[in-house]
N, C-alpha and C positions, 0 to 999 in steps of 0.2 A: 507691700503686697500688690501684685498686679491683678486687676479685675477686668474681665471682658464680658460683654453681654452679647449673646448670640440669639437672634430673633428669626424664627422660622414661620413664615406666613403660609397657610394652607386653606383649603376650601372650608374646613370646619371652624377655623379661628386662627389664633396665634399662639405658638409655643415659644416660651422665653426661658433661656438657660443662663444662669449667672455662674461664671467661672472665676475662681480665685486661684491664682498661680496654675492655671490650666486644669483645675480640679473642680468638678461640678458640685456646687453647694446648694443651689436653689433651682427649682424647675416649676414653671407656672404654665398651665394650659388654659387659655382664655377662649371660650367658645363664643362664636359670633351671635348665637341665639340665646345667650344666657339671660335669664329673667332677673336675677338679683346680683347686686354687687355691694359689698360692705362699704358704707358711706353714702349710698343713695338716700335721698330725702323724699318722703311721700306725705301727702295729705291723706291720712287714713280715716276710717270710721269705726268707732267702737262697736263690735258685734256682740260681745258677751262679757259680763263681769263674773269673776270667779272669787267670791269672798273668802272661800277656804284656802285658796292659793295666794290671796291678796294680789291678784293679777287680772289682766283683761286680755281678751283676744280681739285683735284689730284687723279689719279687712283693708288690705293694701293693694287689692286687685289681683290676687293670686288664688289658686284653688285651696291652698292651706292658709288659714288665718295666722297672722304674726302674733307672737307672745310678748306681752308687755307687763313686766313685774313692777310693783309699787316702787321698789328701790331703783328702778331704771327711769322713773319719771323725771328725776332731777328736782332740786329744791325750788327752782323757778318755773315749774310747769304751769302754775296759774297765770304767770306773766306771759308765757308762751301761748296759752289758749286765748288770752285776751288780745294779744298782738295778732294772732292768726285770724281771729274773728273780725277785728278792725280792718286788717289787710284784705280779707275776703270781701268785705263790704265796700272797699275803696276809700276808707277814711284815714288811711295811714300814710298815703303817698307823700305828703308834705311834711311829715314828722319824722326826723331822723331818730334812730334807736337811742342815741345818746340823750335825747330829750324825753324819751318815753318813761312814763311813771310805772315803776315796777310794783307788782303785788307782793304780799308777804310770803316768805318761804313756807312750804308745807312742812309738816312735822315728819321726822325720820321714822316714827313708829305709827304713822297714821294708817287709815284704811283707804283702799282704792275707790270704794264707793263714795267717799267724801270728796273725791276730786273729779272722777269721770262718771258718765252716765251712758246708757246704751244709745247708739245712733249719733253720738257726739263726734264731730270731726276733730282730729288732733294731728299736729305735725310731728312726724317721727322719722327716725333715721335707722337704717339697717345696721345692726351691731354684729350679728352672726348670720351667715347664710344658712339655708335649710340643710340640716344634717340628718341622714337616715330618715326616720319617719316624722321628724319634727319640722315644723314650719320655721320661718326666720325669727330670730330674736331681735327685738327693736328697742330703741331708747328715745325718749323725748328730750334728752339733754343733747341738743344739736351741737356738733363741732365740725370744723373744716381744717384739714391739714394742709399747710404750705411747706415750703422747703425748710424754713427756719422756725416757724411758729405754728401753733394750733389755736384757732380762734374759737371761743365759746361764747356765742351771743347770750345776752340776758344774765350774764354773770359779771362779777367785778373783781376777780382774783387774778393774781399773777403767780405762776409757779414755774420752777426750772427743772429740767431733766436731771435725775439723780446721777447720770453718767458724767455730768459736768462737776468735777470734784473741787476745783479751786474756789475757795470762799470769795476771793476778790472778784473773780470772773462772774460768779453768781450775782453778787451785789451790783456789778457794773451792768449786767444784762437787765436785771430788774429795774434799775434806775433809768436805763434807756427806754424800756417798754413803757414805764410809767409816764414818761415825758411825751410819748407819741400816741398812747392808747386813748380812744374816746371812752366816755362813760358808758356803762351798761354792756361792756364787752370784757370777757375774761380772756387771758392769753396763757398758753403753756409754751414755754421756750424749749425748743428741741435741741438735741445734742449738736446738730449741725450748725447751730447759731454761735457756738463757741468761737471767740475772737473775731466775730463779724462786726462790721461798722454799722452805725445807726441807719445809714442810707439803705443798706441791704435789708435790714429788719423792717424799715418803714415801707419799702416797696412791697415786701411780702405781706405786710399787714394790710395795706391798701387793697391788694388783690383779693384777699380773703373777705374784707368788708364789702367789696363790690359783689362778691358771690352771694353774700347774705342779702344785699340790696336787691339782687336779681330774683331771689326767692320771694321777697316781699311783693315784687311786681307780679310774679306768676301766681301768687295766691289770690289775686283779684278775680272774683267770680269763679274760682276753681271748684269743681264738684268732686267730693271724695267718693271713691278712692282714685288717686291720680299721682303719678310721679312728678315731683316738683323740680328736683335737681339730681344730676348724676355725678357720682364720683369719677375721677379720672379712670381711664382704662388701665389694666394691669401693667401695660408697657410703660405708660407715662408715670404711674404711681411708683413703679420700681425705680425709674430714673430719678424721680423726685426724692425718694428715700435713700437711694444708694449712691447717687452720683457724687463723686468727690475727686480729689486730686489723683487718687490711685487708679481711677478708671483709665484704661489704655485705649480700648477700642469698643465700638458697638457695631457688630456686623449684622446686616439685614439683607435677606434674600429677595425682597420686593422693593422696587424702586419707589413706588408711591408711598409705602409705609416708611421707607428710609427718609423720604422728604418730610413726612409728618414728624418723625422722631427728631430730625435735624431742626425743624422749626420750633419744636417744644424746647429743645436744649438751648437754642438761641435766645429763647424767652427767659429761661431760668439761669443759664450759665453760658453766656455768649462765647467766652474764651474756650469752651469745650466743644463747640460745634464741629470742629474738624475731625473729631474721633469717630464720627458716624461714617461707615463705609458700606457701600452696596456690594453684596457678594454676587458674582456672576459665574462661578465655577460650574463645571459639568456635573460634579457629584452633589448630592443633597447637602445643605449647609451643616446640618447636625453630624453627618458622616465625615465631612471635611475637617471639622474641628474636634472630632473624637467624642462628641456628646452622645451619639447613639450607643457607642460601646460602653460608656460609663453608665448610661441608663440601664442597659441590659445587665450590668454587673452590680447595680446598686438597688434594684427593686426585687420584689419577690420575697418569699419566706426566709430563704437562706442568703446571707450576704457574706461573701468571703473577702478577707483582707489579705494583702499580698504575702504576708509572712506565714499564712496558713491558719491564722486565727479566723473564726467565723462567728457570725451572729445569727440567731434564729429570732425572727420578729413575728409575733402573733397579735392579731387585732380582735378584740371583742367589743360588745356593745358598751361595756362599762369602763374598760381600760385597755392599755396596750402593754404587752409583756415582751421584754428583750432578754434573751439568754445568751451569755458569753461562753464560748467554747474555745479551748486552746488549740484544737486540731493537731497539726504537725509541729506546732511551736513548742519544742522542749529542748532546752539547753542542758546537756548532761553535766557541764562543768558548774552548774548553779543548783542550789537547793530548790525545793518545791515552792517555798515562800517567795523567793526572788523571781522564779519563773512566773508565779501567779501575779505578782506585782507588775511585771513587764507586760504580760498579756492584758491585764486590766487597764493599764495606762494606754496601751495601743487601742484597745476597744473603746475607751472613753472618747477618744478623738473621733472615731467613726460613728459612735452613737450620737454625738452632738451634731455631726454632719447629716446623719440619717433623719434626725428630727426636723432639721431645716429643710432638707430635700423633699421629704414626704409631707411636710407641714403637719406632723403628728401633734395633736393637741389633747387636752384633758389630762387624765392620770396615766403616767407611764411608770412601770415597775421594771427595774433592771436587775437581773440576777448575775452579779459578777462572780468570779471564782473566789472561793473563801480564802481569806487571809487572817492569820492569827494575831499579827502584831498591830496594835493601835496606830502606830506612826505610819504604817503602810496604808491603812484605811484613811487616815487624814490626808496623805499624799494623793490618793486616788480622788478623794472628795475635792481637793483644791484643783487637781487637773481637770475634772469635769466642770467645775465652776469657770475655770479659765477658758475652756473651749466653748462653753455656753454663753460667755460674754459676747461672742461674735453674733449671737442670735438676737434679732430685734424684737421678737415676740416676748411678752412678759412670761417669766417662769420662776419657779421656786424649787430648789433642790435640797433634800434632806440628807444628812450624813449617812454613810453606810451603816446598816444594822450589824449585829454580831453574826447574822446569817449571810452577810454579803449582799443584802438587798438595798438598792437605792431607789427612793421614791421621788418622782418629779411631777410637778404640775406645769403645764405649758398652755398658754393662751390659745384657745381654739375659736377661730372666726369663720372657717370654711371647712368642707369635708377633707379628710386625709387623702393625699394623692395616692392613687392606686394605678399601677401600670402592669399589664400582663407581659412577662418577659419570656415565657415558654413558647417555642415554635413547634409547628406540626412536624412530626417525624417524616422524613422523605421516604422511608421504607414502608411504614404501616399506613401511609396515606391518611393520616389524621386520626387514627384510632388510639394513638398514644402520643406522648409529648416528650421532648428532649430539651437539653440545654441549648441556649442560643448558639448558632454556628460561629458567630463572630468571636466567641470566647474560647473556642476549642484549642487554639494554639497556646494561649496563656495557660489553659488548664494542663496541657501536656508539659509545658515548661515548669510549672509549679510542682507537678508530681516528679518530674525529672530532678529538679533541685532537691526535693526531699529525699529521693532515693540515693543521690550522690552524697549529700551532706550528712544525712541522718542514718542511712542504712549502709553507707560506705560501699556502695556499688559503683565500680569504676568502669565496668564494661557492660553496656546495655544494648538490647535490640528492641526497637519499637515497630510494631506492625500497625499499618494504617490503610485506609482506603486509597485507591490509586490517585484520585484527585488531590487528596491531602499529601500524598507522597510527592507529587509533582510540585506542589507549593513549598514543601519543606526542603527540597533538594535542588530547586532550580537556581541557576546563577553560580558564579565563581565563589562568592561569599554568601553561601546559602544559610538558612536558619540552622541547619544541621551543623555546619562548620562553626557558626557563631556559638552554638551551645557547647560544642566540644571545647572551644577555646575558653569560654566563660567558666565552665565547670570542671575543666581539666579531667576529662574522661573520654572514653571511646563510645561513640553512638552509631549504631547501624540502623537504618530505616528500611523496612521491607514493605513493598506494596502488596495488598491482599484484596483480590477481587471479591472475595466472599464477605468482607467487612462492609457494613453500611457506612454512609458518608461520615458520621461522627464517631465511629467505633475505633478504639485503639487498645493495644495491650503491650505491657512491658515484660521483657524476658531477661534473665541474668546470663552470665557467661556459660552456665551449664544448661541453658535453654529451658530453665524452669520459669513458669509464669509468676510474676510478682503481682499479687492481688493488692489493689489500691482501695 
């Protein structure tokens, strides 16, 4: 699989698009003035204890207090509080964490009032960004992600990613980490560590330990609330998590940012530094690589798939609902059950992509088209699981119910991506809205394909605005001629000055209008 990263730098921040085989699968918008980022570490101050919720609200320097549940304290929170207190007083600088005496683990069913008190400083890490009316969710079980490893200070366990299936490889990695890991540090071995040598793992581990040591130094005489350490920016984090042998190119439209990305890659994967390229074209970078067009076609309430299948995506406070519709996709040579299966399988691929693209999290309910045969429901379930395996976010998928409903939970750490794709109508001057102009040619072709293949119309007339007429008929090998050759039909295009810019109508050989 070919992977390209396209990075657009603008005044408000950085937009990052991940393309797999030229197909947009992830989009991240990082604002330059963003307050929170998942992974940032703060020295916060307990503002209020909530015994009924067994939780606390912690001031981390923002208008909304962060939420800390007892289950997010981590078993070694007493050791963390002790370490932070000593580091703040300057009494820990000469004592490495490997020699630090740990406190006893807290009980899993304990009360938060037994551990924390009001106005007490505590070291915490952002686990979820503020979503809707809620403040950030935090954890006092600090962890740092590297390319191959995740370091968990004040723990002493070694675990391996479940995606590494080979039992021998799991044993090998555990044995290597055990030989190089200092005491009082836990390690989670990431999927990217598979088949890596001990030198690569050791280098990654040392960098993460250095990051923890820098936190110890910054804690000295720090007054809560204060940020102690920042996670990598989204560009670097995406490179760290996604960069592998399948990455072909990283295109950046800003020379300074391109150099920063190149330096970061030289640090984590020197052999890949040559894939970073500075884009100097006249068109915007997202337009040049077709990202803008895919964004327009992939966001909004209705998402259309090429075959005519379309999804309706609704968002509520409690959950997300996705409805699958067959649209024009009906094969007369096949029965309803087979048609339903084909539509559902095609929709499953797009639904998995949509969840990654929009970063949809929480509870998702998908209403597939009903299928009566259990083997078809099992086939759909397996297809959805296979497509979701490409998603790095934690998720759980339940088998389809007899009503065709599939329930999914997906890890949510930041607000769902929302992009307005409707443009102001050039005729009504903003009082109404229309589909994006960039999609109009594709929309005409899709309807044309449907009329020829499904309605058996072999002679068609299309009336369009004069500007669109010029675009469709210009050149010796115009779009009109390509359509006629591709669909084996006769197409006549007529300019109409009375049409608005995006208006078009189809007529048959008897000059009767065909309603779409």
